[in-house]
C-alpha positions in Angstrom: 141.3 83.2 188.0 144.4 81.1 188.7 147.9 82.4 188.2 148.4 80.6 184.9 145.3 82.4 183.4 146.4 85.7 184.9 149.8 85.3 183.3 148.3 84.4 179.9 146.0 87.4 180.1 148.8 89.7 181.1 150.9 88.6 178.0 148.0 89.6 175.7 147.6 93.0 177.4 149.0 96.3 176.0 148.8 99.8 177.4 146.6 102.6 176.0 149.4 103.8 173.6 148.6 100.8 171.4 145.3 102.4 170.5 146.6 105.9 169.9 145.6 105.9 166.2 142.1 104.7 166.9 141.6 107.3 169.6 142.9 110.1 167.3 140.6 108.9 164.5 137.6 108.7 166.8 138.0 112.2 168.3 138.8 113.9 165.0 135.4 113.4 163.4 132.1 115.4 163.3 130.4 114.1 166.5 127.1 116.1 166.3 125.8 113.8 163.6 126.5 110.8 165.7 123.9 109.3 168.0 124.0 108.9 171.8 121.8 106.6 173.8 120.8 108.2 177.1 121.9 106.0 180.1 118.9 107.3 182.1 115.9 106.8 179.8 117.3 104.7 176.9 116.2 107.1 174.1 118.6 107.7 171.3 119.2 111.2 169.8 121.7 112.8 167.5 124.4 114.5 169.6 123.5 117.8 167.9 120.0 117.5 169.2 121.0 117.4 172.9 120.2 120.3 175.1 123.4 122.4 175.5 124.0 124.5 178.6 127.1 126.6 177.9 127.0 129.5 180.3 128.6 127.7 183.3 132.2 127.0 184.0 131.9 124.1 181.5 129.5 122.6 179.0 126.6 120.3 179.9 124.7 118.4 177.3 121.3 116.9 178.5 118.9 114.4 177.0 116.0 116.2 175.2 113.6 113.5 176.3 114.3 113.2 180.1 116.8 116.1 180.6 119.4 113.8 182.3 123.0 114.9 182.0 124.6 112.9 179.2 127.9 114.7 178.7 130.0 117.3 180.5 133.1 119.1 179.1 135.3 121.4 181.2 138.4 123.2 180.0 141.0 124.2 182.6 144.6 125.3 182.3 145.6 121.7 183.0 143.5 120.1 180.2 140.1 119.1 179.1 137.9 117.0 181.3 135.3 114.9 179.4 132.6 113.0 181.4 130.3 110.9 179.3 128.9 108.7 182.0 125.3 109.7 180.9 125.8 108.1 177.5 125.2 104.4 177.5 126.3 104.0 173.9 127.5 106.4 171.2 127.5 105.6 167.5 129.5 107.7 165.0 129.1 106.9 161.3 132.1 105.4 159.6 134.1 107.8 157.4 134.3 106.0 154.1 
């Protein structure tokens, strides 16, 4: 890119605070009825059907088809760590 294009793109850019409402709405819904596509095997399952391992220091959700890790959640005194690199796409139904 040239500097003119870079400047034009920069003018259109906001920081993450601009989507605060969208993020709040996204994370304040029932997620277990949503569907996640496994990044490993490509199969799609309801989030509530994933294999949950809860006895470790965090929570691990695995694909019921190939058992690849789809989601990890860890709570610490500093906050919640949410790793969804094993989910290629997640669909949550619209709240009418």
